[in-house]
N, C-alpha and C positions, 0 to 999 in steps of 0.2 A: 508459535515458534519462539523459544527463548532466545534472547540476544546473548551471544557468547563472545568473549574477547578472543582476538586473534593476534598473531605476531608478537607473542610474549607480553602483550599489554594486559594489565589487570585493572579491574575496576572494583571499587568498594561497594558495599550494599546500597548506599544512597545513590551512587552513580548508576548501578544496575537498575534501580527502580526508575530513575529518570529516563534511561535508555529504553526500558521496557514500555513505559508510558508513551514515549515519543513514537516508538514502533507501533503500538496499538492504535494511536491516533492517526498515524500516517496510513496504515492499511485500511482503517475505517474511512478516511477521506478518499482514498483511491478505490474504495469498494472492492478490495481484494479479500476473497473468502478462502480460497485454496492456499493453505500455508506452504504447499510444495511448489506453487507457481514461481517461476524464475523472477517475476517482478516482485513478489513478496520477499524473496531472498535478496534482491537488489536493495530493497528498502532497509533490511537489516544491515547489510554490508555498508551502505552509505552512512547510516547512523553511527556505526562503529568507527568508520573512517573519521567522521566529524568529531567524535568523542576522543579519538586518539590524537587529534589536533588540538584538544583542549576545550572543545565546545561542551557546555553543560546546560545551556538554556534549552528547555524542552520544545519551545516554539521554533527556535532556529534549527534544532535537530529534525523536527517533523517537517518543516518547510524545505530544508535541504534535501531530505530523503524523497519528498514528494516531487520536488523539481527534478532531481536526478533521475527518478524512475519515469516521470512523464517524458523527459527528453529521450531517454533510452528506448522507451516503447515507441515513441514517434519515429525515431531513427530506424528502428527495426521494421516498422510498418512501411516506411518510405522506400525500403529496399525490396519489398515484396511487389509482385505484379499486382496491379490494381484489382484484377478479377479475384485474386486470392484474398485480398483485404475484405472485399464485399462478401465473400463466402464465409468469413469468420463471424459476420454479424448475423444475429437471428432474424429470420423473416417474420413478418407480421403474423403469419399463420402459426408460427412456433410459440408465440407469446400468448399464454392463456388470458382470457378476459378477467378483469378484477372481480372479486367476489365481495358483494356488499350484503351484510347481514342486517337484519332489523335492529340488532343490538348495537350496530355501528352508527346508526343514524341518530343524530342529535337534533331535536326540534327546538328552535329558539322562539 
């Protein structure tokens, strides 16, 4: 998902590269794969908000987005009934066992 400017704020090419890199690092850290996931969109919005406030440090942009997303997701889960939260987690039987190939084994 490309990071786009909102509210008549424009960013130069160097800024866009910094924002894009911060976004990619944040979604990687949060292990977000689905770019249409609302959490992924929240990451992008938070990075843009921080950039509009003048932040350009990629580490602070990433950390700010990760923190905001983590807090928002935790708040969302805390409002759900506990049984619904557990239903969202995969059961052990849903997770396939790891596949180890002979080419993966390293003998020391």
